[in-house]
C-alpha positions as CSV (number, residue, x, y, z in Angstrom):
1,M,20.7,-11.5,21.3
2,S,22.1,-14.3,18.9
3,E,20.3,-13.5,15.5
4,K,20.0,-10.4,13.5
5,L,16.8,-8.5,14.0
6,F,14.7,-8.0,10.8
7,F,12.8,-4.9,10.7
8,A,13.5,-3.9,7.1
9,S,10.3,-4.3,5.7
10,D,6.6,-5.5,6.7
11,Y,6.9,-8.8,4.2
12,Q,9.4,-10.7,5.6
13,E,7.4,-13.2,7.2
14,G,5.1,-15.9,5.6
15,A,1.7,-15.7,6.4
16,H,-0.9,-15.7,9.2
17,P,-1.4,-19.4,10.6
18,N,-4.9,-19.5,9.4
19,I,-3.9,-19.2,5.8
20,I,-1.0,-21.6,6.1
21,S,-3.4,-24.2,7.9
22,K,-6.2,-23.8,4.9
23,I,-3.8,-23.7,2.2
24,V,-2.4,-27.3,3.7
25,S,-5.8,-28.6,4.2
26,T,-7.0,-28.1,0.8
27,N,-3.9,-28.8,-0.8
28,L,-5.1,-31.9,-2.9
29,E,-8.4,-30.5,-3.7
30,A,-9.1,-30.0,-7.4
31,T,-10.9,-26.8,-8.1
32,P,-11.6,-24.6,-11.3
33,G,-8.7,-22.2,-12.3
34,Y,-8.4,-18.7,-12.9
35,G,-10.6,-17.7,-9.9
36,Q,-13.5,-19.7,-10.4
37,D,-12.8,-21.7,-7.5
38,N,-15.4,-21.5,-4.4
39,Y,-12.7,-20.1,-2.2
40,T,-12.1,-17.3,-4.6
41,L,-16.0,-16.6,-5.1
42,S,-16.5,-16.8,-1.3
43,A,-13.4,-14.1,-0.8
44,I,-15.1,-11.9,-3.1
45,E,-18.3,-12.0,-1.4
46,R,-16.7,-11.3,1.8
47,I,-14.9,-8.3,0.5
48,R,-17.9,-6.8,-1.1
49,K,-19.9,-7.0,2.4
50,A,-16.9,-5.6,4.1
51,C,-16.8,-2.6,1.8
52,S,-20.8,-2.2,1.7
53,C,-20.4,-2.7,-1.9
54,P,-22.6,-5.9,-2.7
55,N,-21.9,-4.9,-6.8
56,A,-18.1,-4.3,-6.9
57,K,-16.0,-5.9,-9.3
58,V,-13.3,-7.5,-7.2
59,E,-10.0,-8.9,-8.8
60,L,-7.2,-10.9,-7.2
61,M,-3.7,-10.1,-8.2
62,V,-0.4,-11.4,-7.0
63,G,1.8,-8.2,-5.9
64,G,1.7,-4.4,-5.6
65,T,3.7,-3.5,-8.6
66,Q,1.8,-5.8,-11.0
67,T,-1.6,-4.4,-9.4
68,N,-0.5,-0.7,-10.2
69,A,0.7,-1.3,-13.6
70,T,-2.4,-3.3,-14.3
71,V,-4.7,-1.1,-13.1
72,I,-3.3,2.2,-14.5
73,D,-2.9,0.7,-17.9
74,A,-6.6,-0.6,-17.7
75,L,-7.8,2.9,-16.8
76,L,-5.7,5.0,-19.3
77,R,-5.7,5.6,-22.9
78,N,-2.5,5.6,-24.5
79,Y,-2.0,9.4,-24.5
80,E,-2.9,9.5,-20.8
81,G,-0.6,9.8,-17.4
82,V,-1.3,9.1,-14.2
83,V,-1.3,12.1,-11.5
84,S,0.8,11.1,-8.3
85,P,2.2,12.7,-5.2
86,K,6.2,13.1,-6.1
87,T,6.8,10.6,-3.3
88,G,4.4,7.9,-4.7
89,H,5.3,4.3,-4.9
90,V,4.7,4.3,-8.9
91,A,7.1,7.6,-9.2
92,L,9.9,6.4,-7.0
93,H,9.9,2.5,-6.2
94,E,8.7,0.4,-9.1
95,A,11.5,0.7,-11.6
96,G,9.6,2.7,-13.8
97,A,7.0,0.1,-14.6
98,I,4.2,2.6,-15.2
99,E,6.4,4.3,-18.0
100,F,7.4,0.6,-19.4
101,G,3.8,0.4,-19.8
102,G,3.6,3.2,-22.1
103,H,2.1,5.8,-19.5
104,K,3.9,8.6,-17.8
105,V,3.6,9.2,-14.3
106,L,2.9,13.0,-13.4
107,E,4.3,14.4,-10.3
108,V,2.5,16.8,-7.8
109,I,4.5,18.4,-5.0
110,S,3.5,16.4,-1.8
111,D,3.9,16.6,2.1
112,K,5.1,13.5,4.1
113,G,3.8,11.4,1.3
114,K,0.3,13.2,0.9
115,M,-0.8,15.2,-2.1
116,S,-3.3,18.0,-1.4
117,A,-6.4,18.6,-3.2
118,K,-5.4,22.1,-3.5
119,D,-2.0,21.3,-5.1
120,L,-4.1,18.9,-7.5
121,K,-6.2,21.4,-8.6
122,V,-3.4,23.8,-9.3
123,Y,-1.7,21.3,-11.2
124,L,-4.8,20.5,-13.2
125,E,-5.7,24.2,-13.7
126,T,-2.2,24.8,-14.9
127,Y,-2.4,21.9,-17.3
128,Y,-5.4,23.2,-19.1
129,A,-4.5,26.9,-18.9
130,D,-1.4,25.9,-21.1
131,E,-2.1,26.7,-24.9
132,N,0.0,23.9,-25.7
133,H,-1.5,21.3,-23.6
134,E,-2.5,19.3,-26.4
135,H,1.4,18.6,-27.1
136,M,1.4,17.5,-23.3
137,V,0.6,14.0,-21.8
138,K,-2.9,14.4,-20.5
139,P,-3.8,13.6,-16.9
140,G,-6.1,10.6,-17.0
141,M,-6.2,9.6,-13.4
142,V,-5.3,10.4,-10.0
143,Y,-3.2,7.8,-7.7
144,I,-2.3,8.2,-4.1
145,S,-1.8,5.3,-1.5
146,Q,-3.4,4.9,2.2
147,P,-1.1,4.6,4.1
148,T,1.3,6.9,2.1
149,E,5.1,5.9,1.7
150,Y,5.9,7.9,4.3
151,G,3.5,6.1,6.8
152,T,1.2,8.8,7.1
153,L,-2.4,8.7,6.5
154,Y,-5.2,10.9,4.5
155,T,-8.2,11.9,6.6
156,K,-11.5,11.3,5.4
157,K,-12.0,15.1,4.8
158,E,-8.9,14.9,2.8
159,L,-10.0,12.1,0.8
160,E,-13.2,13.8,0.1
161,E,-11.5,16.8,-1.2
162,L,-9.2,14.9,-3.3
163,S,-12.3,12.9,-4.5
164,K,-14.0,16.1,-5.5
165,V,-11.2,17.5,-7.5
166,S,-10.6,14.4,-9.3
167,H,-14.2,14.2,-10.4
168,D,-14.7,17.7,-11.1
169,Y,-12.0,17.1,-13.7
170,S,-13.5,13.6,-14.8
171,L,-10.7,11.8,-13.2
172,P,-10.8,8.3,-11.6
173,L,-9.4,8.2,-8.6
174,Y,-7.1,5.3,-7.6
175,V,-6.1,4.3,-4.2
176,D,-2.9,2.1,-3.4
177,G,-3.7,0.1,-0.2
178,A,-0.6,-2.0,-0.1
179,R,-0.7,-1.5,3.7
180,L,-4.0,-0.9,4.3
181,A,-4.5,-3.1,7.1
182,Y,-1.8,-0.8,9.0
183,A,-4.2,2.0,8.1
184,L,-7.2,0.7,9.3
185,A,-5.7,-0.3,12.6
186,S,-4.3,3.1,13.4
187,E,-6.1,4.9,16.3
188,E,-5.7,8.1,14.0
189,N,-7.3,6.7,10.9
190,D,-11.0,7.7,10.2
191,I,-11.4,6.1,6.8
192,T,-13.3,2.8,6.5
193,L,-13.4,0.2,3.5
194,S,-16.8,1.9,3.0
195,D,-15.5,5.1,2.6
196,L,-13.0,4.0,0.1
197,A,-16.0,2.6,-2.0
198,R,-17.8,5.6,-1.8
199,L,-15.2,8.3,-2.4
200,T,-12.9,6.3,-4.9
201,D,-13.3,4.6,-8.2
202,I,-10.9,2.1,-7.6
203,F,-8.7,0.9,-4.9
204,Y,-6.7,-2.3,-3.6
205,I,-6.7,-3.9,-0.5
206,G,-2.9,-5.1,0.3
207,G,-2.4,-8.8,1.2
208,T,1.6,-9.0,0.6
209,K,2.3,-6.6,3.4
210,C,-0.8,-7.6,5.6
211,G,-0.8,-11.2,6.3
212,A,-0.9,-13.1,3.1
213,L,2.0,-14.9,1.6
214,L,1.2,-13.1,-1.7
215,G,-1.8,-11.1,-3.2
216,E,-3.7,-8.0,-3.6
217,A,-7.3,-7.3,-4.0
218,I,-8.6,-5.0,-6.4
219,V,-12.2,-3.5,-5.8
220,I,-14.0,-1.6,-8.3
221,P,-17.1,0.1,-7.0
222,D,-18.8,0.6,-10.2
223,E,-18.4,-2.8,-11.9
224,N,-18.9,-0.9,-15.5
225,L,-15.8,1.4,-15.1
226,V,-13.4,-1.0,-16.6
227,S,-14.4,-3.5,-19.5
228,H,-12.7,-6.6,-20.3
229,F,-10.6,-6.2,-17.2
230,L,-9.6,-10.0,-17.2
231,T,-8.1,-9.6,-20.8
232,T,-5.9,-6.9,-19.4
233,K,-4.8,-9.0,-16.3
234,K,-3.9,-11.7,-19.0
235,Q,-1.7,-9.1,-20.9
236,H,0.1,-8.2,-17.8
237,G,0.9,-11.8,-16.7
238,A,-1.3,-11.2,-13.8
239,L,-4.1,-14.1,-14.4
240,L,-2.9,-16.8,-11.9
241,A,-4.1,-20.3,-13.2
242,K,-4.2,-21.7,-9.7
243,G,-6.1,-18.6,-8.6
244,R,-7.5,-20.5,-5.4
245,L,-3.9,-19.8,-4.1
246,I,-5.1,-16.2,-3.6
247,G,-8.8,-16.6,-3.2
248,I,-8.2,-18.9,0.0
249,Q,-5.8,-16.2,1.6
250,F,-8.6,-13.4,1.3
251,D,-11.1,-15.7,2.1
252,E,-9.2,-16.2,5.5
253,L,-8.3,-12.3,5.9
254,F,-12.0,-11.4,5.6
255,K,-13.2,-14.1,7.9
256,D,-14.2,-13.0,11.4
257,N,-12.7,-9.4,10.9
258,L,-9.3,-10.7,10.7
259,Y,-8.2,-8.2,8.2
260,L,-9.4,-5.4,10.3
261,E,-7.4,-6.7,13.4
262,I,-4.2,-7.8,11.8
263,G,-2.4,-4.6,11.8
264,K,-3.3,-3.5,15.3
265,K,-0.1,-5.2,16.8
266,A,2.2,-3.6,14.2
267,V,0.8,0.0,14.7
268,K,1.5,-0.7,18.5
269,F,4.5,-1.7,18.4
270,A,5.6,1.2,16.0
271,K,4.6,3.6,18.6
272,T,6.6,1.7,21.2
273,I,9.8,2.3,19.0
274,Q,8.9,5.8,18.1
275,D,8.5,6.9,22.0
276,S,11.8,4.9,22.9
277,V,13.6,6.8,20.0
278,S,12.2,10.3,21.0
279,G,13.8,9.8,24.5
280,L,17.5,9.2,23.1
281,K,20.2,11.6,22.5
282,T,22.3,10.0,19.5
283,L,18.9,9.4,17.7
284,S,16.0,11.3,16.5
285,L,12.6,10.7,14.3
286,L,12.1,12.4,11.0
287,Y,8.7,12.6,12.3
288,R,6.0,10.4,14.2
289,T,3.9,8.3,11.7
290,P,0.4,6.8,12.9
291,T,1.0,3.2,11.4
292,N,3.7,0.7,11.1
293,Q,6.7,2.5,9.5
294,C,9.5,4.5,11.5
295,F,11.8,6.9,10.3
296,I,14.9,7.4,12.2
297,I,17.6,10.1,11.9
298,V,20.9,8.1,12.3
299,P,24.6,9.5,12.5
300,N,26.4,8.0,9.7
301,G,29.1,6.7,12.0
302,K,26.6,4.6,13.7
303,L,25.1,2.8,10.9
304,E,27.8,0.1,10.6
305,T,27.3,-0.9,14.3
306,L,23.5,-1.0,13.7
307,R,23.8,-2.8,10.4
308,S,25.6,-5.7,12.2
309,K,22.9,-6.3,14.3
310,V,19.6,-5.0,12.6
311,S,18.2,-5.4,9.1
312,Y,16.8,-1.8,8.5
313,G,15.6,-0.1,5.3
314,F,17.7,2.9,3.8
315,W,15.1,5.8,3.1
316,E,17.1,9.1,2.5
317,K,20.1,11.2,3.2
318,Y,19.3,13.7,5.8
319,D,22.5,15.7,5.7
320,D,26.1,15.1,5.0
321,E,26.5,13.6,8.7
322,H,23.1,11.6,9.1
323,T,20.7,9.1,7.1
324,V,17.3,8.4,7.9
325,I,16.5,4.7,7.9
326,R,13.0,3.0,8.0
327,V,12.2,0.5,10.7
328,A,8.9,-1.6,9.8
329,T,6.9,-3.4,12.1
330,S,4.6,-6.2,10.7
331,W,1.4,-8.3,11.6
332,A,3.9,-10.9,12.6
333,T,6.3,-8.8,14.6
334,E,6.8,-10.3,18.3
335,E,7.3,-7.9,21.4
336,E,10.8,-9.5,22.3
337,S,12.0,-8.6,19.0
338,V,10.8,-4.8,19.6
339,K,12.6,-5.0,23.1
340,E,15.8,-6.3,21.6
341,L,15.6,-3.3,18.8
342,I,15.0,-0.8,21.3
343,S,18.0,-2.0,23.4
344,V,20.2,-2.0,20.2
345,L,19.1,1.9,19.4
346,E,19.9,2.8,23.0
347,A,23.3,1.7,22.7
348,L,24.2,3.4,19.8
């Protein structure tokens, strides 16, 4: 092994060859701006078809944090906050972007990244039972991600339960799908794009971490849920003049079921890595995940050696003597790199 191995995240590579080829071949075409080009319009129709939702509003964005901030601001009134698992991306890893936009993140306890319908209901019941709740931030929507920050998956039953509680309290349910391709590729997944369109009020299909150079696709099943969304995008600096750059990418991702297939290799390799770590004496798994993220407990004394050979992600301190690191595979991960990574881990 002559070069460092890169497993710190799932967006370190460029884009799927189909996307690069299409961008190059259409480079000198002149097209309308702001998503009115034929490539974007085609991508929207492909996404609607994949979600079995022919009238859905589909909006293309640049990145995940921008998408979350824009969606949440579009859905909430100025005195409302978003209910999120304590480990949700909007609560932990977006540098306070939601609060910066004027909306508080209301945290609910989570288990391995997931918020249960029971805990959501308790939170909402407690809020409304408080005689001072008019002086508090009002829950205005519910946020979860599929898969979660911890690589875990909501089941269809869990999503149905969360959907019911959210709608019982007239709260829109929003699903962050930054890594959705890896959820759809997992053998343990039983939620389809059609299920998301049926059970949620708004969700997004991740591109940046799932084969695109950049880009996310918001799906709003009820096109009347949000008015003037284009204006809100513009206010957030999220309306790309050369919209075709994202439209081309999603048009390719949703051609011939590529998006449904693109995550399979990553999920397979993540399983291989987790199987290998499970057999080692010096390392252990925080727990097994069914998607493309692996969480490995490493003795602190081994970190420097590992860091010299592998680019990994810090996750959290496990105890005084151990640290949890994250190793992520992607759509572009090669088998040889996985074998080299396993060799490095075995030698620790």
